[in-house]
DRENSETI-464528 format. One line per field, with one value per residue (C-alpha): residue in one letter; x, y, z; residue number from 1. Coordinates in Angstrom, 3 decimals. Example, Ala and Ser with C-alpha at 12.3 -4.5 7.8 and 13.67 -1.06 7.14 Angstrom:
residues 2
code: [A	S]
xx: [12.300	13.670]
yy: [-4.500	-1.060]
zz: [7.800	7.140]
pos: [1	2]
This chain:
residues 485
code: [M	R	L	A	E	R	V	D	S	M	D	R	N	R	S	V	L	L	V	F	V	Q	A	S	S	G	V	D	G	A	A	S	L	D	A	G	A	T	K	G	L	L	S	M	L	K	D	R	A	M	S	G	V	I	K	R	A	Q	F	A	I	P	P	L	S	L	M	I	L	A	S	V	E	V	P	G	V	T	Q	E	F	C	D	L	R	F	D	R	L	P	L	D	R	H	W	D	L	V	G	I	G	V	Q	T	G	A	A	R	P	A	F	E	L	A	A	R	F	R	R	A	G	T	K	V	V	L	G	G	P	Y	A	T	I	F	P	E	R	C	R	E	H	A	D	V	L	V	I	G	E	A	D	D	L	W	K	E	L	L	E	D	L	T	A	D	R	L	K	T	E	Y	R	Q	K	A	F	P	D	L	S	L	D	R	P	V	S	K	S	M	L	D	I	G	S	Y	F	T	T	N	V	V	Q	T	T	R	G	C	P	F	S	C	D	F	C	S	V	H	V	M	N	G	H	R	L	R	H	R	P	V	D	A	V	V	R	E	V	E	S	S	L	E	K	D	R	R	I	F	F	F	L	D	D	T	V	N	A	D	D	A	Y	A	A	E	L	F	S	R	L	A	P	L	K	I	R	W	V	G	Q	S	T	T	A	L	G	E	N	P	A	L	L	D	T	F	A	R	S	G	C	G	A	L	L	V	G	I	E	S	L	A	D	E	S	N	H	A	H	H	K	F	H	N	P	A	D	R	Q	A	R	C	I	K	A	I	R	Q	A	G	I	C	V	Y	G	S	F	I	Y	G	L	D	G	D	T	A	A	M	A	A	T	I	E	E	F	I	T	E	T	G	I	D	V	P	G	I	N	L	L	R	P	I	P	G	T	G	V	F	D	R	L	A	D	E	G	R	L	L	H	G	R	D	D	H	E	A	F	R	F	S	W	A	Q	E	M	L	Y	L	P	K	Q	M	P	L	D	E	F	I	P	S	Y	T	G	L	T	S	R	V	F	T	I	G	N	A	V	Q	R	A	L	R	A	P	T	L	R	S	A	V	L	M	F	N	S	L	Y	V	H	M	Y	S	L	S	R	R	D	L	R	K	Q	L	A	A	L	G	S	G	L	A	F]
xx: [19.904	21.618	21.250	24.336	23.483	19.928	21.203	23.745	21.247	18.696	21.510	22.882	21.721	19.128	19.774	16.400	16.334	13.238	12.842	11.009	10.888	9.908	7.052	8.920	5.749	6.863	5.270	8.390	10.089	9.714	8.979	6.838	5.791	7.819	10.753	12.512	12.432	15.251	15.309	17.303	19.985	17.956	14.785	17.058	18.665	15.234	13.464	16.557	16.881	12.664	13.063	15.561	13.422	10.094	12.162	13.382	10.112	6.748	7.228	10.278	8.848	9.643	7.148	5.396	4.556	8.114	8.641	6.157	7.599	11.278	10.208	8.685	11.920	12.554	15.392	18.232	16.718	18.172	16.636	17.423	15.703	16.782	14.818	15.812	15.177	18.065	20.169	22.202	21.049	23.443	24.147	27.591	26.169	24.367	20.627	18.609	15.726	14.516	11.198	9.589	6.559	4.428	2.430	0.503	2.238	5.640	5.005	7.032	10.806	9.587	9.111	12.161	14.065	12.985	14.206	17.881	17.831	16.400	18.949	21.599	19.666	18.336	14.661	12.190	9.080	6.489	3.861	1.954	-1.423	-0.753	0.329	-2.715	-5.453	-3.545	-1.481	-1.760	0.066	2.432	3.419	5.684	7.592	8.345	9.045	6.962	3.851	2.426	-1.644	-3.532	-1.781	1.120	1.234	0.431	1.728	5.484	6.365	5.129	7.210	10.323	10.051	9.925	12.480	14.680	13.667	13.907	10.137	8.871	5.759	5.236	1.958	0.674	-2.639	-4.413	-7.210	-8.454	-7.683	-4.924	-6.120	-4.689	-5.235	-1.964	0.942	3.495	6.027	7.239	11.526	13.182	16.744	16.684	16.206	18.365	16.704	18.492	16.858	13.499	11.544	10.445	10.114	7.284	4.827	1.561	-1.277	-3.900	-6.297	-7.149	-10.386	-12.888	-16.140	-17.167	-17.274	-15.764	-15.390	-12.129	-10.444	-8.918	-8.770	-11.577	-10.652	-7.525	-8.373	-11.972	-14.864	-14.808	-12.908	-9.913	-8.320	-4.719	-4.949	-5.004	-1.599	0.214	-0.003	0.621	3.631	4.703	4.686	6.781	9.089	9.270	10.219	13.419	14.805	13.521	11.190	9.919	6.536	4.216	2.148	-1.240	-1.229	-4.959	-6.926	-10.044	-8.369	-11.891	-13.816	-14.381	-14.951	-14.939	-11.536	-10.013	-11.004	-9.337	-6.235	-5.638	-6.646	-3.518	-0.849	-1.793	0.491	3.443	3.391	3.710	2.952	1.195	-0.669	-3.185	-6.453	-9.743	-13.197	-14.640	-17.585	-15.014	-15.718	-19.012	-17.757	-16.986	-15.421	-12.651	-11.689	-10.847	-9.171	-7.318	-6.144	-4.723	-3.295	-0.676	-2.739	-0.991	-3.215	-5.126	-5.553	-9.318	-11.016	-13.327	-13.610	-16.607	-18.550	-21.325	-23.498	-24.169	-20.910	-19.810	-22.974	-21.660	-18.493	-20.475	-19.424	-22.244	-20.197	-19.578	-22.773	-21.764	-23.687	-21.443	-18.215	-17.269	-18.622	-16.604	-13.567	-13.827	-14.101	-11.438	-8.976	-10.252	-9.098	-5.745	-5.479	-4.185	-5.993	-4.858	-8.219	-8.259	-10.333	-11.268	-11.978	-13.838	-16.122	-19.124	-21.483	-18.899	-19.447	-17.095	-18.839	-17.038	-13.942	-15.242	-17.049	-14.029	-11.633	-14.001	-14.565	-11.157	-10.654	-13.913	-12.812	-8.864	-7.593	-3.936	-2.541	-5.365	-4.587	-6.641	-6.032	-7.716	-9.660	-7.249	-8.963	-6.747	-6.841	-8.836	-11.351	-14.869	-14.545	-11.601	-13.902	-17.008	-15.061	-13.726	-16.824	-18.329	-15.619	-14.134	-10.675	-8.296	-5.871	-6.596	-7.935	-5.079	-2.153	-2.283	1.539	-0.566	-2.472	-0.148	0.425	1.912	2.388	1.779	-1.294	-2.340	-5.550	-6.822	-10.504	-13.077	-15.082	-18.857	-20.138	-17.473	-15.559	-11.676	-11.496	-13.103	-12.192	-8.761	-8.754	-10.883	-8.577	-5.738	-7.194	-7.825	-4.558	-2.707	-5.291	-4.779	-1.213	1.146	3.884	1.811	-1.390	1.513	2.747	-0.823	-1.967	1.389	0.799	-2.689	-1.653	-2.981	0.202	2.879	3.438	7.041	5.221	1.870	4.578	6.519	3.517	2.066	5.677	6.230	2.816	3.515	6.054	4.243	0.815	3.235	4.348	0.451	-0.530	2.442	1.769	-1.959	-1.691	0.710	-2.070	-4.898	-2.644	-1.795	-6.061	-6.212	-3.971	-6.498	-3.395	-3.900	-2.962]
yy: [5.937	8.161	12.275	12.230	10.014	10.988	14.515	12.953	10.669	13.705	15.771	12.689	12.649	9.939	8.063	6.642	4.699	4.017	1.069	0.085	-3.770	-4.858	-7.724	-10.990	-12.361	-10.641	-7.648	-5.671	-7.786	-10.676	-13.204	-16.483	-18.609	-21.314	-19.070	-22.255	-24.643	-25.433	-23.095	-22.820	-20.370	-18.148	-18.125	-17.169	-14.212	-13.196	-13.229	-11.059	-8.397	-7.835	-8.108	-4.736	-3.173	-3.275	-2.083	1.052	1.396	0.142	-0.051	2.589	5.446	6.126	5.344	8.235	7.035	6.745	9.832	12.078	10.256	11.110	14.767	15.183	17.208	17.059	18.191	15.688	13.270	12.297	10.104	8.660	6.231	3.139	1.403	-2.434	-2.427	-0.217	0.594	-1.776	-2.194	0.102	-2.403	-1.243	1.931	2.285	2.893	3.971	3.099	1.588	2.130	-0.476	-0.206	-3.736	-4.298	-7.503	-9.054	-8.187	-9.155	-11.966	-10.134	-7.273	-9.194	-11.172	-7.871	-6.814	-9.928	-9.069	-5.592	-6.782	-9.664	-6.645	-4.838	-2.250	-1.365	-1.685	0.207	-1.409	0.420	0.791	-1.311	-4.588	-3.136	-1.010	-3.911	-6.824	-5.594	-8.798	-10.672	-7.928	-7.128	-9.991	-8.853	-5.338	-2.900	-0.274	-0.769	2.503	2.149	4.292	6.676	7.922	12.161	13.045	10.097	9.836	13.448	12.424	8.943	10.820	13.390	9.905	8.408	11.783	11.330	7.828	7.239	5.109	3.404	0.247	1.231	4.529	4.615	6.890	8.370	10.379	10.706	13.344	17.233	17.268	21.395	21.305	22.135	19.399	19.763	16.464	16.533	14.664	14.658	10.836	9.778	9.015	10.360	8.581	5.102	6.126	6.743	9.771	11.096	13.274	11.638	13.472	13.150	15.567	13.818	10.488	8.303	7.054	7.524	4.259	0.472	-2.133	-5.400	-5.764	-2.444	-1.610	2.363	2.928	0.496	2.100	5.696	6.162	7.140	10.722	12.365	14.454	17.337	18.865	22.652	23.378	25.895	23.253	21.018	23.887	25.059	21.042	20.547	23.909	22.612	19.300	20.790	22.348	18.741	16.509	17.788	13.875	12.886	13.228	10.512	11.882	8.712	9.598	6.691	8.529	11.883	13.066	11.962	15.086	17.559	21.043	20.524	18.859	21.176	24.020	22.196	21.094	24.552	26.041	23.372	24.124	26.982	25.134	22.881	19.226	15.947	13.830	10.220	9.556	7.429	7.959	7.054	6.335	9.177	11.824	11.205	12.426	15.722	18.073	20.687	18.803	16.573	19.535	20.664	17.737	17.569	21.256	20.601	17.883	14.675	12.415	8.905	7.496	4.292	3.640	0.856	-0.994	-4.488	-6.006	-5.191	-6.913	-4.689	-7.960	-8.528	-5.258	-5.044	-8.194	-6.653	-3.298	-1.256	0.401	3.946	2.420	1.241	-1.306	0.839	3.533	2.563	2.617	6.083	7.677	5.735	7.086	10.376	10.602	9.050	11.695	14.102	13.096	11.304	7.262	4.611	1.874	0.143	-2.458	-5.346	-8.227	-11.417	-13.490	-11.739	-13.514	-12.357	-12.984	-16.486	-17.966	-15.512	-12.234	-13.609	-12.589	-9.825	-8.147	-8.771	-6.899	-4.148	-3.613	-3.655	-1.058	1.516	1.484	0.998	1.858	-0.248	-3.390	-4.855	-8.264	-9.395	-12.415	-11.398	-10.751	-11.711	-9.130	-10.141	-7.234	-6.706	-7.495	-10.199	-12.100	-12.599	-13.188	-15.655	-17.490	-17.521	-19.300	-22.028	-20.754	-19.828	-22.073	-21.446	-20.915	-17.813	-17.718	-18.311	-14.796	-15.247	-17.265	-14.274	-11.899	-10.289	-11.966	-11.598	-15.221	-14.662	-17.923	-18.814	-18.049	-18.951	-20.753	-18.368	-18.779	-18.968	-21.465	-24.588	-24.011	-26.581	-23.884	-20.858	-21.027	-22.114	-19.147	-16.785	-18.107	-17.860	-14.490	-12.969	-15.185	-13.287	-9.546	-9.647	-10.448	-8.452	-7.118	-5.691	-4.252	-2.306	-1.562	0.162	2.086	3.430	4.510	6.122	9.691	10.550	9.032	6.647	4.914	4.332	2.525	0.545	-0.227	-1.054	-3.744	-5.249	-6.187	-7.298	-9.797	-11.292	-11.066	-12.805	-15.391	-16.483	-16.151	-18.587	-21.130	-21.222	-21.551	-24.294	-26.352	-25.365	-26.796	-29.835	-29.884	-30.033	-32.787	-34.840	-34.385	-32.806	-29.694	-26.039]
zz: [40.121	41.824	41.442	39.141	36.952	36.728	35.164	33.219	31.539	31.195	29.385	27.037	23.951	22.436	19.251	17.358	14.473	12.620	10.315	7.069	6.616	3.453	2.999	3.065	0.393	-3.018	-2.914	-2.677	-5.492	-8.060	-5.406	-6.171	-3.498	-4.944	-4.222	-2.633	-5.575	-7.734	-10.911	-13.807	-14.686	-16.661	-14.894	-11.566	-13.541	-15.161	-11.330	-9.963	-12.581	-12.276	-8.189	-8.797	-11.787	-9.142	-6.352	-8.398	-9.934	-9.180	-5.481	-4.528	-2.969	0.734	3.337	4.440	7.719	9.069	7.259	9.406	12.655	11.719	11.124	14.492	16.767	20.038	21.821	23.065	20.433	16.781	14.808	11.525	9.060	7.696	4.619	4.179	0.637	-0.108	3.502	5.434	9.225	10.997	14.058	14.489	16.553	19.406	19.537	22.414	20.557	17.277	15.971	13.486	11.605	11.266	7.920	8.149	5.025	7.099	10.743	10.277	9.508	11.740	14.909	13.525	13.031	16.823	18.706	16.825	18.548	21.866	21.925	21.886	24.746	22.691	23.062	20.748	19.758	17.015	15.612	12.755	10.748	12.103	16.193	15.641	15.165	16.615	19.322	21.517	18.813	19.197	22.976	23.411	20.634	21.824	24.927	23.526	21.438	19.650	18.875	16.464	14.388	15.773	14.730	18.410	20.196	18.983	20.147	24.144	23.358	22.309	25.614	27.468	26.396	27.045	30.726	30.831	31.600	28.598	29.019	27.337	25.547	24.093	22.712	20.494	22.368	19.370	15.754	15.092	14.542	10.525	11.041	12.650	10.991	10.880	7.978	6.240	6.181	3.685	5.184	6.361	2.511	-0.049	-2.660	-5.503	-4.108	-5.404	-8.227	-6.471	-2.891	-3.780	-1.264	0.187	2.179	2.161	3.640	6.424	6.504	4.415	4.129	2.563	4.147	1.580	3.949	1.943	2.801	6.488	5.681	7.251	10.255	10.616	10.038	10.745	8.243	8.796	6.144	7.815	6.132	5.976	5.444	1.448	2.483	4.349	1.280	-1.313	1.093	0.902	-2.668	-3.010	-0.402	-2.185	-5.665	-4.264	-3.803	-6.046	-9.224	-10.033	-10.137	-7.066	-5.402	-3.797	-1.354	-0.404	-0.974	-2.310	-3.895	-5.009	-1.992	-0.895	-4.580	-2.843	-1.186	-4.303	-6.488	-4.153	-3.846	-7.290	-8.478	-6.113	-7.249	-11.302	-11.229	-10.117	-13.431	-11.238	-12.839	-10.140	-9.861	-6.886	-6.514	-7.149	-7.630	-11.150	-9.958	-11.168	-15.004	-14.058	-12.832	-15.599	-13.520	-10.931	-13.565	-15.600	-12.952	-12.167	-15.318	-15.552	-12.271	-13.957	-12.991	-15.340	-14.169	-11.007	-9.713	-9.810	-7.789	-10.164	-8.174	-9.829	-12.774	-11.480	-8.734	-7.093	-6.109	-4.950	-2.602	-1.493	0.022	1.018	-1.706	-3.069	-4.371	-8.261	-9.795	-12.545	-15.854	-15.011	-15.018	-18.664	-19.135	-16.711	-17.278	-21.088	-19.603	-17.331	-20.296	-22.426	-20.252	-20.778	-17.850	-17.861	-15.625	-13.816	-13.328	-10.486	-10.360	-7.694	-9.438	-6.982	-5.240	-3.934	-6.692	-9.355	-11.719	-14.571	-17.227	-15.329	-16.938	-20.260	-18.968	-17.638	-20.606	-22.926	-20.683	-21.057	-24.657	-24.288	-22.532	-23.212	-19.440	-19.551	-17.199	-15.648	-12.359	-11.678	-8.552	-6.759	-3.457	-0.527	3.030	4.992	9.055	10.906	7.887	7.917	5.060	6.966	9.910	7.715	5.400	8.764	10.241	7.107	6.654	3.409	4.428	2.804	6.200	9.934	10.985	13.489	10.804	9.580	8.198	5.227	4.480	3.492	0.274	-2.839	-6.116	-6.538	-6.060	-4.261	-3.331	0.227	0.202	-1.807	-3.877	-3.409	-6.960	-8.743	-7.225	-7.358	-10.134	-12.278	-10.725	-10.947	-14.753	-15.133	-13.968	-15.161	-18.511	-18.389	-17.424	-19.745	-22.304	-21.162	-20.134	-23.383	-25.111	-27.634	-25.325	-22.947	-26.397	-27.756	-24.106	-24.480	-27.856	-26.610	-23.309	-23.246	-21.400	-19.364	-22.261	-20.516	-17.483	-19.346	-20.876	-17.704	-15.881	-18.452	-19.334	-15.189	-15.078	-17.996	-15.822	-12.755	-13.746	-14.801	-11.833	-9.993	-12.988	-12.679	-8.408	-8.656	-11.433	-8.714	-6.055	-8.312	-9.312	-5.421	-4.908	-7.572	-5.955	-2.642	-1.021	1.250	0.929]
pos: [1	2	3	4	5	6	7	8	9	10	11	12	13	14	15	16	17	18	19	20	21	22	23	24	25	26	27	28	29	30	31	32	33	34	35	36	37	38	39	40	41	42	43	44	45	46	47	48	49	50	51	52	53	54	55	56	57	58	59	60	61	62	63	64	65	66	67	68	69	70	71	72	73	74	75	76	77	78	79	80	81	82	83	84	85	86	87	88	89	90	91	92	93	94	95	96	97	98	99	100	101	102	103	104	105	106	107	108	109	110	111	112	113	114	115	116	117	118	119	120	121	122	123	124	125	126	127	128	129	130	131	132	133	134	135	136	137	138	139	140	141	142	143	144	145	146	147	148	149	150	151	152	153	154	155	156	157	158	159	160	161	162	163	164	165	166	167	168	169	170	171	172	173	174	175	176	177	178	179	180	181	182	183	184	185	186	187	188	189	190	191	192	193	194	195	196	197	198	199	200	201	202	203	204	205	206	207	208	209	210	211	212	213	214	215	216	217	218	219	220	221	222	223	224	225	226	227	228	229	230	231	232	233	234	235	236	237	238	239	240	241	242	243	244	245	246	247	248	249	250	251	252	253	254	255	256	257	258	259	260	261	262	263	264	265	266	267	268	269	270	271	272	273	274	275	276	277	278	279	280	281	282	283	284	285	286	287	288	289	290	291	292	293	294	295	296	297	298	299	300	301	302	303	304	305	306	307	308	309	310	311	312	313	314	315	316	317	318	319	320	321	322	323	324	325	326	327	328	329	330	331	332	333	334	335	336	337	338	339	340	341	342	343	344	345	346	347	348	349	350	351	352	353	354	355	356	357	358	359	360	361	362	363	364	365	366	367	368	369	370	371	372	373	374	375	376	377	378	379	380	381	382	383	384	385	386	387	388	389	390	391	392	393	394	395	396	397	398	399	400	401	402	403	404	405	406	407	408	409	410	411	412	413	414	415	416	417	418	419	420	421	422	423	424	425	426	427	428	429	430	431	432	433	434	435	436	437	438	439	440	441	442	443	444	445	446	447	448	449	450	451	452	453	454	455	456	457	458	459	460	461	462	463	464	465	466	467	468	469	470	471	472	473	474	475	476	477	478	479	480	481	482	483	484	485]
């Protein structure tokens, strides 16, 4: 390149597009595994309507990871954001670089989108969980890979873009220092498209080692904290544009009791409403529980998983003994906080008796929104590798697309304690009893707060678990016919 061309290139503003790719398997809408089958008009209209409701309500929050990247400022670079749940892909504009975050459940559509831009001559960078855990599977689909948490890497990459020296790989050498102030901008968002844009993360990392979870694989076991002052400033700034409910996206918002107590004591005067995720151990900490309630906590998702210690222990989950679960959940609800209780049915210690145990537990504790999921062996997790080694996966271990998340809840593995022809009827019978319109209404009426949201979630789940039962019964029929699935 001649000197004049080099100077002109360095002076030119670079345009970067960040794209959120929705999962193709139903997590972003009411898709079923049977989506290609012929349906009646009423069924098609219902699925389409429910998909729209889900996108606008349950799942419609912006992806914080891309918001963080879009907030990185480098002279000579303009960044824009495209959420494919709501936005049209701006193919009529020139982009110097397109960044795509790759989730395991959206790897195929992410690769297809990358190929579309690359055919048009646009450089593509892939990052996110899948690119971090399986970089070699992503390399052929990208010009650049970002491996690991990208907070620091993204600035380096954008500076290299302006200097025409992009590398083919940017790899995290150490976890980013969360004590550094990194303000997150919402300027790239269409606020009206989302249920709320108030998404906040205060910590990263997880001290636990559950083998079905990828958080500790991605973010490490050491809990890293953002400064409380920085979080408070971010919440105050967010309130200027969006006064709706806040989502604290920490995987365990009560993982550090002292930090959580300081943070939410500081947030109490702001009079926000918020939801998050915690362990049930919160119910044994009255002071922190009171702080959460006074700071505006409306609901918490708690991971109960199994009600049998042997099942949880088989999957390296030791921090929620079964004999404490009911007492803790009742305490949280008595503090005026709704509980979303998340179960995993089909862990290695679960027998057919577990279905009745779960149903009785939901009734006893008054859980406001139950979620009863099948074990999802996600590629990159310990349970995936173990089930593959034991010959219990129903698809090849290299067929990652088959192990996407889907509301159809198809079986992906062989349970340890029950054959499939016993396990599937046990699960479908449980969900048919738990998720009814009558139960949805009763849970909303009993909810300590957020009653309309409780009704919405439970009503949606009546529909979503009906998709699960339909597809699981088809799988069982295929099994009975001796067909592979």
